[in-house]
Backbone as CSV, one residue per row, in Angstrom:
resi,resn,N_x,N_y,N_z,CA_x,CA_y,CA_z,C_x,C_y,C_z
1,UNK,0.840,-1.194,0.000,0.000,0.000,0.000,0.878,1.248,0.000
2,UNK,0.534,2.218,-0.847,1.324,3.432,-0.936,1.005,4.412,0.172
3,UNK,1.731,5.503,0.153,1.535,6.540,1.166,0.205,7.258,0.966
4,UNK,-0.397,7.659,2.049,-1.615,8.463,2.010,-1.242,9.950,1.964
5,UNK,-2.244,10.782,1.733,-2.006,12.227,1.762,-1.473,12.653,3.127
6,UNK,-1.954,12.006,4.178,-1.486,12.335,5.529,-0.018,11.958,5.705
7,UNK,0.393,10.838,5.091,1.798,10.423,5.169,2.702,11.452,4.483
8,UNK,2.282,11.882,3.292,3.082,12.880,2.578,3.124,14.199,3.351
9,UNK,2.005,14.560,3.956,1.974,15.793,4.747,2.942,15.691,5.919
10,UNK,3.002,14.514,6.534,3.952,14.304,7.635,5.389,14.449,7.142
11,UNK,5.689,13.867,5.973,7.044,13.950,5.430,7.414,15.391,5.076
12,UNK,6.458,16.125,4.499,6.740,17.527,4.171,7.026,18.335,5.435
13,UNK,6.262,18.064,6.487,6.461,18.777,7.753,7.803,18.392,8.384
14,UNK,8.178,17.130,8.248,9.464,16.673,8.782,10.626,17.375,8.080
15,UNK,10.546,17.455,6.747,11.598,18.139,5.989,11.661,19.613,6.373
16,UNK,10.503,20.237,6.525,10.461,21.650,6.912,11.095,21.857,8.285
17,UNK,10.795,20.978,9.216,11.330,21.088,10.571,12.832,20.867,10.608
18,UNK,13.322,19.913,9.801,14.734,19.555,9.844,15.618,20.500,9.037
19,UNK,15.081,21.045,7.934,15.939,21.800,7.012,15.385,23.141,6.581
20,UNK,14.136,23.443,6.955,13.444,24.675,6.545,13.086,24.678,5.064
21,UNK,13.253,23.554,4.374,12.881,23.463,2.968,11.387,23.199,2.835
22,UNK,10.729,24.001,1.994,9.303,23.830,1.743,9.111,22.927,0.528
23,UNK,8.485,21.774,0.724,8.209,20.854,-0.374,6.756,21.019,-0.784
24,UNK,6.528,21.418,-2.022,5.161,21.609,-2.497,4.468,20.248,-2.656
25,UNK,3.168,20.153,-2.320,2.460,18.866,-2.475,2.523,18.301,-3.887
26,UNK,2.706,19.169,-4.889,2.785,18.677,-6.271,4.027,17.824,-6.506
27,UNK,4.965,17.881,-5.561,6.212,17.131,-5.705,6.248,15.906,-4.786
28,UNK,5.099,15.443,-4.342,5.051,14.283,-3.450,5.741,13.052,-4.040
29,UNK,5.680,12.908,-5.357,6.282,11.727,-5.996,7.782,11.653,-5.737
30,UNK,8.415,12.799,-5.480,9.853,12.790,-5.185,10.160,11.995,-3.918
31,UNK,9.230,12.012,-2.972,9.438,11.229,-1.748,9.585,9.750,-2.097
32,UNK,8.736,9.252,-2.992,8.812,7.837,-3.378,10.183,7.519,-3.973
33,UNK,10.659,8.397,-4.853,11.929,8.159,-5.549,13.124,8.223,-4.603
34,UNK,13.144,9.264,-3.770,14.339,9.532,-2.973,14.376,8.784,-1.645
35,UNK,13.216,8.426,-1.116,13.202,7.806,0.212,13.120,6.291,0.181
36,UNK,12.730,5.712,-0.946,12.622,4.247,-1.014,13.946,3.556,-0.680
37,UNK,15.101,4.023,-1.210,16.368,3.372,-0.817,16.663,3.493,0.671
38,UNK,16.297,4.627,1.290,16.517,4.800,2.727,15.615,3.858,3.505
39,UNK,14.377,3.709,3.039,13.435,2.787,3.698,13.980,1.364,3.668
40,UNK,14.513,0.942,2.521,15.056,-0.414,2.406,16.241,-0.610,3.345
41,UNK,17.110,0.410,3.415,18.273,0.284,4.293,17.869,0.274,5.761
42,UNK,16.685,0.833,6.064,16.177,0.819,7.442,15.459,-0.490,7.770
43,UNK,15.320,-1.361,6.766,14.753,-2.682,7.004,13.249,-2.770,6.917
44,UNK,12.612,-1.822,6.235,11.158,-1.878,6.089,10.807,-2.121,4.631
45,UNK,9.609,-2.652,4.415,9.248,-3.134,3.084,8.668,-2.061,2.181
46,UNK,8.138,-0.986,2.740,7.487,0.020,1.920,7.705,1.404,2.509
47,UNK,7.421,2.398,1.687,7.575,3.775,2.156,6.569,4.077,3.257
48,UNK,5.399,3.495,3.170,4.394,3.732,4.225,4.858,3.144,5.554
49,UNK,5.478,1.954,5.505,6.037,1.375,6.732,7.160,2.255,7.275
50,UNK,7.903,2.863,6.366,8.981,3.763,6.775,8.418,4.986,7.503
51,UNK,7.323,5.531,6.971,6.676,6.674,7.634,6.226,6.282,9.036
52,UNK,5.660,5.093,9.178,5.233,4.628,10.505,6.427,4.483,11.445
53,UNK,7.566,4.024,10.905,8.779,3.923,11.707,9.223,5.306,12.177
54,UNK,9.183,6.271,11.270,9.566,7.634,11.629,8.650,8.207,12.706
55,UNK,7.375,7.918,12.591,6.403,8.456,13.551,6.524,7.800,14.919
56,UNK,6.727,6.508,14.935,6.658,5.769,16.202,7.989,5.728,16.953
57,UNK,9.069,5.420,16.239,10.360,5.308,16.912,11.103,6.642,16.990
58,UNK,10.782,7.531,16.038,11.393,8.867,15.976,12.925,8.825,16.038
59,UNK,13.563,7.962,15.233,15.035,7.917,15.243,15.609,9.169,14.586
60,UNK,16.381,9.962,15.306,16.851,11.239,14.756,17.727,11.089,13.515
61,UNK,18.519,9.988,13.419,19.387,9.865,12.250,18.572,9.632,10.981
62,UNK,17.405,8.974,11.113,16.553,8.772,9.946,15.810,10.055,9.589
63,UNK,15.416,10.826,10.592,14.791,12.128,10.310,15.757,13.004,9.511
64,UNK,17.010,13.008,9.921,18.017,13.810,9.227,18.244,13.274,7.815
65,UNK,18.223,11.957,7.662,18.435,11.355,6.344,17.319,11.740,5.374
66,UNK,16.097,11.815,5.879,14.972,12.229,5.045,15.175,13.656,4.552
67,UNK,15.533,14.547,5.459,15.735,15.952,5.084,16.859,16.097,4.070
68,UNK,17.954,15.369,4.285,19.090,15.473,3.373,18.745,14.911,1.993
69,UNK,17.975,13.836,1.968,17.606,13.228,0.690,16.729,14.167,-0.142
70,UNK,15.923,14.991,0.525,15.014,15.877,-0.181,15.607,17.243,-0.472
71,UNK,16.846,17.467,-0.069,17.505,18.734,-0.374,17.851,18.776,-1.850
72,UNK,17.590,19.909,-2.478,17.888,20.059,-3.899,19.391,20.253,-4.082
73,UNK,20.034,19.379,-4.860,21.485,19.441,-5.035,21.874,19.649,-6.497
74,UNK,21.056,20.409,-7.206,21.328,20.692,-8.609,22.437,21.740,-8.724
75,UNK,23.494,21.430,-9.441,24.585,22.394,-9.572,25.427,22.046,-10.787
76,UNK,26.364,22.933,-11.115,27.283,22.680,-12.221,28.459,23.636,-12.068
77,UNK,29.512,23.406,-12.834,30.646,24.320,-12.824,30.253,25.628,-13.513
78,UNK,30.698,26.751,-12.955,30.447,28.084,-13.519,28.965,28.275,-13.862
79,UNK,28.110,27.851,-12.931,26.676,27.965,-13.159,26.269,29.432,-13.233
80,UNK,25.658,29.807,-14.314,25.230,31.168,-14.615,26.423,32.023,-15.045
81,UNK,26.628,32.089,-16.340,27.785,32.786,-16.918,27.834,34.244,-16.488
82,UNK,26.675,34.916,-16.435,26.662,36.340,-16.076,27.224,36.571,-14.681
83,UNK,26.882,35.688,-13.754,27.382,35.822,-12.385,28.902,35.680,-12.348
84,UNK,29.424,34.701,-13.044,30.874,34.494,-13.012,31.623,35.559,-13.820
85,UNK,30.970,36.135,-14.835,31.577,37.278,-15.515,31.670,38.478,-14.576
86,UNK,30.626,38.693,-13.796,30.633,39.774,-12.809,31.741,39.564,-11.784
87,UNK,31.898,38.341,-11.329,32.969,38.030,-10.379,34.341,38.246,-11.004
88,UNK,34.521,37.776,-12.208,35.823,37.848,-12.882,36.220,39.281,-13.209
89,UNK,35.259,40.059,-13.710,35.591,41.381,-14.258,35.522,42.504,-13.237
90,UNK,34.693,42.347,-12.193,34.448,43.486,-11.300,34.674,43.137,-9.828
91,UNK,33.915,42.194,-9.295,33.898,42.006,-7.839,35.213,41.455,-7.301
92,UNK,35.712,40.380,-7.879,36.964,39.818,-7.367,38.159,40.755,-7.579
93,UNK,38.301,41.398,-8.744,39.402,42.369,-8.872,39.329,43.501,-7.837
94,UNK,38.118,43.976,-7.532,37.990,45.028,-6.524,38.401,44.520,-5.145
95,UNK,37.973,43.308,-4.811,38.345,42.746,-3.512,39.854,42.517,-3.419
96,UNK,40.448,42.024,-4.495,41.890,41.785,-4.495,42.642,43.101,-4.296
97,UNK,42.181,44.156,-4.952,42.834,45.457,-4.788,42.739,45.939,-3.342
98,UNK,41.579,45.766,-2.724,41.395,46.225,-1.343,42.174,45.377,-0.341
99,UNK,42.389,44.100,-0.670,43.053,43.200,0.270,44.535,42.998,-0.053
100,UNK,45.068,43.813,-0.964,46.437,43.598,-1.424,47.452,43.701,-0.289
101,UNK,47.198,44.572,0.676,48.158,44.735,1.768,48.142,43.530,2.702
102,UNK,46.956,43.055,3.047,46.873,41.911,3.973,46.988,40.575,3.263
103,UNK,46.749,40.550,1.933,46.905,39.334,1.131,46.097,38.166,1.708
104,UNK,44.837,38.444,1.934,43.958,37.454,2.565,42.544,37.604,2.015
105,UNK,41.911,36.472,1.628,40.533,36.471,1.145,39.765,35.330,1.790
106,UNK,38.517,35.629,2.157,37.621,34.613,2.691,36.321,34.656,1.902
107,UNK,35.953,33.508,1.327,34.767,33.403,0.478,33.886,32.273,1.008
108,UNK,32.573,32.492,0.973,31.627,31.483,1.461,30.676,31.095,0.343
109,UNK,30.741,29.846,-0.071,29.735,29.255,-0.952,28.705,28.609,-0.035
110,UNK,27.634,29.350,0.259,26.753,28.997,1.378,25.765,27.874,1.066
111,UNK,25.636,27.505,-0.184,24.815,26.339,-0.545,25.591,25.579,-1.611
112,UNK,26.692,24.986,-1.173,27.719,24.512,-2.112,27.403,23.185,-2.779
113,UNK,26.421,22.449,-2.275,26.075,21.151,-2.848,27.335,20.293,-3.000
114,UNK,27.580,19.740,-4.180,28.702,18.822,-4.371,30.015,19.528,-4.723
115,UNK,30.065,20.839,-4.540,31.345,21.540,-4.559,31.723,22.279,-5.828
116,UNK,30.919,22.142,-6.894,31.330,22.761,-8.157,31.452,24.281,-8.059
117,UNK,30.575,24.929,-7.284,30.656,26.381,-7.175,31.945,26.808,-6.491
118,UNK,32.298,26.158,-5.399,33.523,26.501,-4.677,34.754,26.283,-5.554
119,UNK,34.813,25.151,-6.240,35.960,24.880,-7.096,35.993,25.822,-8.304
120,UNK,34.827,26.233,-8.793,34.791,27.216,-9.879,35.412,28.526,-9.432
121,UNK,35.155,28.934,-8.193,35.754,30.156,-7.650,37.270,30.019,-7.546
122,UNK,37.721,28.858,-7.100,39.168,28.624,-7.007,39.818,28.694,-8.379
123,UNK,39.175,28.099,-9.379,39.700,28.147,-10.747,39.710,29.578,-11.265
124,UNK,38.647,30.318,-10.990,38.554,31.706,-11.442,39.703,32.548,-10.892
125,UNK,39.999,32.371,-9.618,41.112,33.112,-9.015,42.448,32.709,-9.639
126,UNK,42.662,31.418,-9.802,43.925,30.946,-10.373,44.099,31.399,-11.815
127,UNK,43.003,31.432,-12.554,43.057,31.741,-13.978,43.203,33.232,-14.246
128,UNK,42.489,34.066,-13.501,42.404,35.487,-13.831,43.057,36.409,-12.803
129,UNK,43.314,35.914,-11.616,43.978,36.716,-10.584,45.096,35.883,-9.965
130,UNK,46.083,35.506,-10.770,47.110,34.547,-10.326,47.943,35.022,-9.145
131,UNK,47.973,36.329,-8.898,48.734,36.807,-7.745,48.194,36.232,-6.438
132,UNK,46.902,35.846,-6.422,46.305,35.328,-5.189,46.789,33.917,-4.860
133,UNK,47.517,33.263,-5.780,48.011,31.912,-5.484,48.994,31.916,-4.318
134,UNK,49.609,33.071,-4.044,50.533,33.176,-2.906,49.868,33.816,-1.688
135,UNK,48.565,34.085,-1.794,47.823,34.696,-0.691,47.263,33.625,0.239
136,UNK,46.735,34.099,1.354,45.976,33.248,2.270,44.512,33.301,1.823
137,UNK,44.125,32.361,0.964,42.770,32.316,0.399,42.062,31.062,0.909
138,UNK,40.865,31.255,1.450,40.057,30.131,1.896,38.647,30.267,1.335
139,UNK,38.185,29.214,0.709,36.819,29.167,0.198,36.063,28.126,1.015
140,UNK,35.060,28.578,1.743,34.280,27.703,2.618,32.997,27.303,1.891
141,UNK,32.777,26.004,1.732,31.532,25.504,1.170,30.690,24.875,2.263
142,UNK,29.387,25.130,2.239,28.511,24.543,3.253,27.237,24.026,2.605
143,UNK,26.694,22.982,3.201,25.442,22.390,2.730,24.846,21.609,3.889
144,UNK,23.540,21.458,3.889,22.893,20.716,4.973,23.152,19.219,4.869
145,UNK,23.447,18.737,3.662,23.619,17.304,3.435,25.058,16.867,3.676
146,UNK,25.257,15.990,4.633,26.591,15.450,4.896,27.094,14.612,3.720
147,UNK,26.177,13.983,3.030,26.562,13.148,1.881,27.208,13.989,0.792
148,UNK,26.606,15.110,0.435,27.182,15.926,-0.634,28.445,16.647,-0.153
149,UNK,28.539,16.914,1.148,29.759,17.518,1.686,30.937,16.567,1.505
150,UNK,30.736,15.288,1.794,31.806,14.307,1.596,32.173,14.203,0.112
151,UNK,31.183,14.297,-0.735,31.428,14.255,-2.181,32.273,15.452,-2.599
152,UNK,31.909,16.635,-2.083,32.652,17.851,-2.423,34.094,17.769,-1.938
153,UNK,34.294,17.253,-0.734,35.650,17.161,-0.189,36.557,16.287,-1.051
154,UNK,35.979,15.272,-1.669,36.784,14.374,-2.508,37.286,15.080,-3.763
155,UNK,36.499,16.033,-4.280,36.921,16.774,-5.466,37.048,15.913,-6.704
156,UNK,36.230,14.873,-6.811,36.275,13.952,-7.945,34.906,13.940,-8.625
157,UNK,34.926,14.032,-9.961,33.677,14.162,-10.699,33.665,13.261,-11.919
158,UNK,32.462,12.766,-12.233,32.296,11.926,-13.402,32.167,12.738,-14.676
159,UNK,32.099,12.038,-15.783,32.084,12.681,-17.093,30.903,13.643,-17.250
160,UNK,29.708,13.227,-16.847,28.538,14.087,-17.008,28.675,15.366,-16.191
161,UNK,29.216,15.267,-14.981,29.392,16.448,-14.135,30.435,17.395,-14.722
162,UNK,31.514,16.825,-15.227,32.579,17.623,-15.827,32.083,18.353,-17.067
163,UNK,31.219,17.703,-17.827,30.733,18.284,-19.075,29.734,19.415,-18.855
164,UNK,29.319,19.623,-17.614,28.339,20.670,-17.338,29.050,21.949,-16.902
165,UNK,29.367,22.807,-17.861,29.854,24.138,-17.556,31.352,24.324,-17.522
166,UNK,32.122,23.239,-17.565,33.577,23.368,-17.444,34.228,23.343,-18.828
167,UNK,34.852,24.459,-19.245,35.529,24.467,-20.551,36.634,23.427,-20.609
168,UNK,36.819,22.849,-21.797,37.812,21.782,-21.969,39.206,22.240,-21.569
169,UNK,39.548,23.492,-21.888,40.877,23.997,-21.546,41.104,23.996,-20.040
170,UNK,40.088,24.398,-19.284,40.217,24.423,-17.824,40.222,23.008,-17.255
171,UNK,39.482,22.111,-17.882,39.493,20.713,-17.447,40.915,20.155,-17.525
172,UNK,41.570,20.353,-18.647,42.919,19.821,-18.832,43.936,20.511,-17.929
173,UNK,43.699,21.770,-17.622,44.651,22.541,-16.838,44.525,22.293,-15.344
174,UNK,43.288,22.083,-14.859,43.065,22.056,-13.419,42.555,20.717,-12.884
175,UNK,42.451,19.704,-13.753,41.981,18.393,-13.309,42.924,17.302,-13.808
176,UNK,42.952,16.216,-13.063,43.715,15.032,-13.438,42.746,13.875,-13.630
177,UNK,42.888,13.169,-14.735,41.983,12.058,-15.003,42.444,10.803,-14.281
178,UNK,41.512,10.147,-13.617,41.768,8.881,-12.932,40.670,7.905,-13.342
179,UNK,40.950,7.078,-14.336,39.972,6.143,-14.893,38.765,6.909,-15.431
180,UNK,37.587,6.724,-14.831,36.381,7.369,-15.343,36.036,8.652,-14.599
181,UNK,36.928,9.112,-13.736,36.672,10.327,-12.971,37.778,11.350,-13.200
182,UNK,37.445,12.593,-12.877,38.409,13.687,-12.963,38.559,14.291,-11.574
183,UNK,39.810,14.490,-11.159,40.103,14.983,-9.812,40.700,16.384,-9.877
184,UNK,40.184,17.289,-9.038,40.640,18.670,-9.013,42.105,18.761,-8.592
185,UNK,42.807,19.719,-9.134,44.195,19.995,-8.767,44.340,20.084,-7.242
186,UNK,45.324,19.389,-6.635,45.463,19.388,-5.168,45.600,20.782,-4.562
187,UNK,46.275,21.687,-5.270,46.444,23.039,-4.727,45.111,23.758,-4.639
188,UNK,44.262,23.595,-5.659,42.948,24.233,-5.627,42.039,23.554,-4.610
189,UNK,42.153,22.245,-4.508,41.334,21.542,-3.512,41.698,21.989,-2.103
190,UNK,42.965,22.274,-1.877,43.403,22.710,-0.554,42.853,24.080,-0.199
191,UNK,42.466,24.878,-1.199,41.879,26.193,-0.935,40.442,26.083,-0.421
192,UNK,39.812,24.948,-0.680,38.378,24.798,-0.416,38.130,23.869,0.766
193,UNK,37.300,24.314,1.687,36.905,23.530,2.850,35.389,23.399,2.852
194,UNK,34.900,22.220,3.229,33.466,21.972,3.166,32.948,21.483,4.515
195,UNK,31.798,22.043,4.933,31.231,21.729,6.242,29.714,21.585,6.150
196,UNK,29.143,20.650,6.917,27.679,20.569,6.980,27.127,21.713,7.828
197,UNK,26.259,22.513,7.244,25.687,23.670,7.929,24.214,23.788,7.557
198,UNK,23.367,23.949,8.560,21.959,24.281,8.344,21.835,25.789,8.466
199,UNK,21.534,26.450,7.367,21.510,27.912,7.346,20.449,28.504,8.262
200,UNK,19.465,27.690,8.657,18.358,28.208,9.463,18.530,27.950,10.956
201,UNK,19.684,27.478,11.355,19.972,27.296,12.779,21.170,28.163,13.133
202,UNK,21.435,28.378,14.419,22.588,29.205,14.792,23.852,28.715,14.103
203,UNK,24.581,29.608,13.420,25.730,29.178,12.616,26.888,28.729,13.483
204,UNK,27.708,27.839,12.952,28.931,27.461,13.657,29.919,28.611,13.615
205,UNK,31.047,28.420,14.233,32.075,29.454,14.214,32.588,29.631,12.787
206,UNK,32.371,30.812,12.244,32.784,31.104,10.879,33.583,32.406,10.862
207,UNK,34.488,32.554,9.897,35.249,33.806,9.803,34.388,34.923,9.223
208,UNK,34.966,36.082,9.079,34.315,37.191,8.393,34.618,37.070,6.906
209,UNK,33.566,37.116,6.083,33.726,36.832,4.660,33.757,38.108,3.828
210,UNK,34.626,38.091,2.814,34.698,39.179,1.846,33.653,39.015,0.750
211,UNK,33.279,37.774,0.488,32.324,37.467,-0.575,31.478,36.279,-0.138
212,UNK,30.151,36.400,-0.322,29.236,35.302,-0.005,28.385,35.014,-1.227
213,UNK,28.328,33.758,-1.633,27.424,33.311,-2.682,26.325,32.479,-2.028
214,UNK,25.113,32.993,-2.086,23.943,32.334,-1.494,22.933,32.155,-2.617
215,UNK,23.219,31.201,-3.498,22.485,31.126,-4.758,21.593,29.892,-4.842
216,UNK,20.372,30.150,-5.328,19.445,29.078,-5.683,19.078,28.190,-4.507
217,UNK,18.959,28.790,-3.326,18.519,28.037,-2.156,17.383,28.739,-1.436
218,UNK,17.322,30.068,-1.510,16.298,30.825,-0.792,14.892,30.516,-1.290
219,UNK,14.788,30.063,-2.518,13.482,29.732,-3.090,12.749,28.666,-2.291
220,UNK,13.492,27.868,-1.538,12.891,26.754,-0.813,12.609,27.095,0.654
221,UNK,12.851,28.351,1.044,12.654,28.762,2.436,11.413,29.630,2.568
222,UNK,10.819,29.607,3.745,9.734,30.533,4.051,10.309,31.936,4.213
223,UNK,9.434,32.941,4.202,9.900,34.311,4.362,10.599,34.504,5.705
224,UNK,10.076,33.866,6.736,10.694,33.978,8.064,12.101,33.392,8.062
225,UNK,12.264,32.240,7.431,13.586,31.615,7.387,14.549,32.397,6.491
226,UNK,14.030,32.970,5.405,14.886,33.818,4.572,15.429,34.982,5.393
227,UNK,14.569,35.598,6.172,14.993,36.720,7.009,16.103,36.296,7.964
228,UNK,15.945,35.112,8.558,16.965,34.599,9.480,18.287,34.387,8.740
229,UNK,18.220,33.817,7.537,19.436,33.554,6.768,20.133,34.859,6.412
230,UNK,19.374,35.849,5.978,19.978,37.140,5.634,20.679,37.764,6.838
231,UNK,20.078,37.658,8.011,20.719,38.199,9.215,22.016,37.441,9.525
232,UNK,21.987,36.117,9.351,23.190,35.319,9.584,24.311,35.734,8.639
233,UNK,23.976,35.866,7.355,24.977,36.245,6.356,25.517,37.641,6.660
234,UNK,24.629,38.570,6.969,25.046,39.943,7.262,26.056,39.986,8.408
235,UNK,25.794,39.203,9.435,26.674,39.190,10.608,28.047,38.620,10.283
236,UNK,28.141,37.807,9.230,29.405,37.158,8.890,30.138,37.849,7.751
237,UNK,29.680,39.043,7.329,30.285,39.703,6.185,31.124,40.907,6.585
238,UNK,32.206,41.118,5.836,32.993,42.338,5.978,32.163,43.527,5.515
239,UNK,32.431,44.699,6.072,31.654,45.894,5.727,31.717,46.223,4.241
240,UNK,32.842,45.906,3.593,32.992,46.205,2.167,32.880,44.950,1.311
241,UNK,32.217,43.918,1.854,32.070,42.664,1.125,30.913,42.687,0.145
242,UNK,30.732,41.569,-0.567,29.674,41.441,-1.565,28.870,40.165,-1.308
243,UNK,27.574,40.254,-1.612,26.675,39.101,-1.549,26.075,38.885,-2.927
244,UNK,26.075,37.628,-3.385,25.453,37.261,-4.648,24.351,36.240,-4.399
245,UNK,23.188,36.450,-5.025,22.067,35.529,-4.946,21.830,34.899,-6.315
246,UNK,20.907,33.940,-6.376,20.535,33.353,-7.651,19.753,34.343,-8.499
247,UNK,19.673,34.077,-9.791,18.994,35.003,-10.705,17.533,35.219,-10.366
248,UNK,16.886,34.214,-9.823,15.465,34.321,-9.510,15.217,34.752,-8.070
249,UNK,16.265,35.156,-7.372,16.155,35.503,-5.955,16.482,36.978,-5.732
250,UNK,15.859,37.549,-4.709,16.112,38.925,-4.323,16.240,38.993,-2.814
251,UNK,16.909,40.046,-2.356,17.068,40.240,-0.911,15.880,41.018,-0.360
252,UNK,14.663,40.559,-0.708,13.473,41.264,-0.262,13.324,41.139,1.252
253,UNK,12.819,42.198,1.854,12.629,42.174,3.301,13.908,42.376,4.079
254,UNK,14.993,42.714,3.403,16.272,42.891,4.105,16.951,44.202,3.706
255,UNK,16.147,45.198,3.342,16.716,46.478,2.909,17.462,47.176,4.036
256,UNK,17.181,46.793,5.288,17.937,47.362,6.405,19.313,46.717,6.534
257,UNK,19.535,45.622,5.772,20.805,44.896,5.849,21.657,45.041,4.597
258,UNK,21.014,45.066,3.421,21.771,45.042,2.172,21.268,46.094,1.193
259,UNK,22.215,46.710,0.483,21.916,47.634,-0.594,22.097,46.915,-1.926
260,UNK,21.158,47.145,-2.843,21.191,46.477,-4.138,21.984,47.302,-5.149
261,UNK,22.839,46.636,-5.920,23.559,47.286,-7.013,23.444,46.412,-8.258
262,UNK,23.704,47.030,-9.402,23.577,46.321,-10.678,24.789,46.632,-11.541
263,UNK,25.391,45.579,-12.095,26.541,45.767,-12.972,26.729,44.519,-13.814
264,UNK,27.185,44.707,-15.019,27.496,43.572,-15.893,26.314,42.609,-16.023
265,UNK,25.114,43.180,-16.157,23.878,42.416,-16.353,23.487,41.555,-15.153
266,UNK,24.036,41.843,-13.974,23.716,41.049,-12.780,23.552,41.957,-11.571
267,UNK,22.686,41.542,-10.673,22.533,42.222,-9.395,23.520,41.656,-8.384
268,UNK,23.964,42.516,-7.476,24.721,42.063,-6.323,24.396,42.985,-5.169
269,UNK,24.860,42.630,-3.986,24.438,43.331,-2.753,25.642,43.674,-1.894
270,UNK,25.549,44.841,-1.267,26.543,45.278,-0.297,25.885,45.380,1.080
271,UNK,26.602,45.038,2.142,26.028,45.223,3.477,25.821,46.707,3.760
272,UNK,24.701,47.023,4.390,24.486,48.379,4.868,25.523,48.661,5.943
273,UNK,26.137,49.845,5.879,27.197,50.178,6.822,26.656,50.154,8.242
274,UNK,27.351,49.426,9.104,26.934,49.307,10.494,27.223,50.606,11.245
275,UNK,26.293,51.013,12.086,26.488,52.250,12.867,26.630,51.943,14.342
């Protein structure tokens, strides 16, 4: 017997509670696809039995597994050309100029998924701002899913992943082929650190960031949770830092925190000066 509407409602509420992600009822079929393997590994015969297990035994590791399985992990290298052109031509050169004396940069890929965004930033710096190779540069990637964090840390990608957004010249220059996978250059991998972080809970100890990329994740949060995330990001940003969102996202409801600017066909945000 399949799940009832009440079962799906319970699963949607569980995901919302664990990760703040809003799952629309029209996407209930995704639960069947993504949770069936977890149900089997938990030793139950059906997804409905799995829901009953979640309700009755309330095992926290399975609750977390459900939330992580339903997290959207769609990504690619250099996703959104306009954004990376803005970074290459304007934002990163300005930050490098301002940080030239201290020779230090801190960047946060706040919804890093399997790591392509963080590694794209590392490649961008190496390719277009080579002076930073001798700087103290750290790119922090975070995601709610521990599974994708481990994947990102490995820095190894299959053919389909490599073919999404990565120019052949950069592939040959910054990756090493190992059988059917491609592995990121060790020096670039060392620039990137990945941690499991739930953006809607009190943040772990994080440095002050010069640049934050918070792209294509706010769409899945309620307005209240978006507000919380914006406050978290604001508190972790340098006064002269930059925030980038996804193309379909805006910093609505946070005008007291961020000022909107437009350049190179893309929007970006500056923190409001603290008084």
